[in-house]
Every structure is written in structure tokens, then in C-alpha cells.
C-alpha positions as CSV (number, residue, x, y, z in Angstrom):
1,M,71.3,121.9,80.7
2,Y,71.2,118.1,80.3
3,L,68.2,116.0,81.4
4,Y,68.5,112.3,81.6
5,L,65.2,110.4,81.7
6,I,65.7,106.8,82.8
7,R,63.0,104.2,83.0
8,H,63.3,101.8,85.9
9,G,64.7,98.3,85.2
10,D,62.6,95.2,84.8
11,A,60.6,94.5,88.0
12,A,58.7,91.6,89.6
13,M,55.1,91.1,88.5
14,K,52.5,93.0,90.5
15,E,51.1,89.7,91.8
16,A,54.5,88.5,92.9
17,D,55.4,91.4,95.2
18,A,53.5,94.6,96.0
19,T,56.8,96.6,96.3
20,R,57.8,95.5,92.8
21,A,61.6,95.2,93.3
22,L,63.9,94.8,90.4
23,T,64.3,91.3,89.0
24,D,67.8,89.9,88.5
25,A,67.5,90.8,84.8
26,G,66.3,94.3,85.8
27,R,69.3,94.8,88.1
28,A,71.7,93.5,85.4
29,E,70.3,95.8,82.6
30,S,70.4,98.8,85.0
31,E,74.1,97.9,85.8
32,R,74.9,97.7,82.1
33,V,73.4,101.1,81.5
34,A,75.2,102.6,84.6
35,A,78.5,101.2,83.4
36,W,78.0,102.6,79.9
37,L,77.1,106.0,81.3
38,A,80.2,106.0,83.5
39,H,82.5,104.7,80.7
40,T,81.4,107.2,78.1
41,L,81.4,110.0,80.7
42,V,78.2,111.4,79.1
43,C,76.3,111.8,82.4
44,R,77.6,113.9,85.3
45,A,74.4,115.0,86.8
46,P,74.8,116.0,90.5
47,H,71.2,115.0,91.4
48,V,69.3,111.7,90.7
49,Y,65.6,111.8,91.6
50,H,63.3,108.8,91.6
51,S,59.6,108.2,92.2
52,G,60.1,106.5,95.6
53,K,58.8,103.2,94.3
54,A,61.2,100.3,95.0
55,R,62.0,99.5,91.4
56,A,62.8,103.2,90.6
57,A,64.8,103.7,93.9
58,Q,66.9,100.6,93.1
59,T,67.5,101.7,89.5
60,A,68.5,105.2,90.7
61,A,70.9,103.8,93.2
62,I,72.5,101.6,90.5
63,I,72.7,104.5,88.0
64,A,74.2,106.9,90.6
65,A,76.8,104.4,92.0
66,P,79.6,105.2,89.5
67,F,79.2,109.0,90.0
68,R,80.8,110.0,93.3
69,G,79.0,112.7,95.1
70,A,75.7,112.5,93.2
71,T,72.7,112.8,95.6
72,V,69.9,110.2,95.2
73,E,66.5,111.2,96.5
74,V,62.8,110.9,96.1
75,G,61.5,113.5,93.7
76,P,57.9,114.7,93.6
77,D,55.5,113.9,90.8
78,L,57.4,111.0,89.2
79,A,54.7,108.4,89.5
80,P,53.6,106.6,86.3
81,D,50.4,108.7,86.1
82,A,51.9,112.0,87.3
83,E,51.2,115.2,85.4
84,P,54.3,116.0,83.2
85,A,53.7,119.7,83.3
86,L,54.7,119.8,87.0
87,W,58.3,118.7,86.1
88,A,58.3,121.0,83.0
89,K,57.7,123.9,85.4
90,R,60.5,122.8,87.8
91,L,62.9,122.3,84.9
92,A,62.3,125.8,83.6
93,K,63.7,127.0,86.9
94,T,66.6,124.6,87.0
95,A,70.1,125.3,85.6
96,H,72.0,122.1,86.6
97,D,71.9,118.7,85.0
98,L,69.4,116.2,86.4
99,V,68.6,112.5,86.2
100,L,65.0,111.5,86.6
101,V,64.3,107.8,87.2
102,G,60.7,107.0,86.7
103,H,58.0,105.1,84.9
104,F,56.0,104.7,81.7
105,P,54.0,106.6,80.6
106,H,55.2,109.7,82.7
107,L,58.7,109.9,81.3
108,I,57.6,109.5,77.7
109,R,54.9,112.2,78.2
110,L,57.4,114.5,79.8
111,A,59.9,114.1,77.0
112,S,57.2,114.8,74.4
113,L,56.0,117.9,76.4
114,L,59.5,119.4,76.6
115,V,60.3,118.8,73.0
116,T,57.0,119.6,71.3
117,G,54.9,121.4,73.9
118,Q,52.4,118.5,73.9
119,T,52.3,115.2,75.8
120,E,50.9,113.4,72.7
121,P,52.1,112.0,70.3
122,H,55.1,110.5,72.0
123,V,58.5,111.6,70.6
124,L,60.3,108.4,71.8
125,A,59.9,104.9,73.1
126,L,61.8,104.1,76.2
127,E,62.4,100.4,77.2
128,K,63.0,99.4,80.8
129,A,66.4,100.8,81.9
130,G,66.5,102.9,78.7
131,V,68.0,106.4,78.9
132,A,66.9,109.5,76.9
133,C,69.2,112.5,77.0
134,L,67.5,115.9,76.4
135,V,69.3,119.2,76.2
136,R,68.0,122.7,76.7
137,D,69.8,125.3,74.6
138,D,70.3,129.0,75.3
139,N,66.9,129.8,73.9
140,R,65.4,127.4,76.4
141,A,64.3,125.0,73.7
142,W,64.6,121.3,74.4
143,T,65.8,118.7,71.9
144,L,66.4,115.0,72.1
145,R,70.2,114.6,72.1
146,W,70.4,110.7,72.2
147,L,68.6,107.6,73.3
148,V,70.2,104.4,74.5
149,Q,68.2,101.2,75.1
150,P,69.8,98.4,77.2
151,C,69.3,95.9,74.4
152,V,72.1,97.6,72.4
153,L,74.5,97.3,75.2
154,G,74.6,93.5,75.1
155,G,74.1,91.2,78.0
């Protein structure tokens, strides 16, 4: 099973907009990441879940656009301060690939929990619109397969 953890793109400042939509730069970096994922064919997850916050929903829609038939929906417990163990339990019962679009520090803590069994210390840093691919093997152990930050994709 492949799990793609994607941090939302750059969003407006809290003071500027309570819904915190993506900025033009955030939209552009999310589009670069989506294009890279589609071009390299590394991500074919049928489900894209996001936190429900505007910035995550917009990022999820951009990421899913190149993948025909992918469902995009609000997933539970993807808020910045959500408990990572809740998703770890869900993932233990899941067999198909997934994309989770969320926030710092939740995604970082989830990755650490899956790979090491602990939420601290963090096993990776994830920039806005960054993607971490984790894979679960036949022994149900998770490893970090790759990490792509939008800064390496140009723009």
C-alpha cells in the first residue's frame, strides 16, 4: 500500500482571510506538484482525503485533477492538531493507496508514528505542497519511499 502525505499549498495569512484560501503562489506550487505526480505516474491513489479547510480542499482538488476517477472528499481527523494515531488505526485496516492532504504538524507526526511507532522525533520535513510517499510492506511495516518538495520542481 502506498500512502501519499501532501501538505497544503501556501495560503493567505490568518489576518487576511478566515478561510485561508491558497495564494496564487500556493496554487502554482500545488499545480507543479500535481503535474509532476501525473507525469511520473507515481501516484494512482483512488481516494484523496483532505481536512475540509479551504487551503487543503483546494490543494486536494488540484492534486486529484490529473487522475481521472479519483474521489476527493473530507476525511476525518486531518486538522493540524489532530491525533495521528486515529489515522494510523484507519490505515491498518486499509488495503488501497490513499492521498491525505493536510497540515503541519499532523502529517509530520503521522509519518513519524507510522515509520517509528512514535510521533517524535520527526522523520521528515514537509514544505507547503510537499509530498511524502510511504509504503507498507507485506509485514505491515511502513517506510519512507521518497519525498518531493515543490522547490525542486522549479517555478
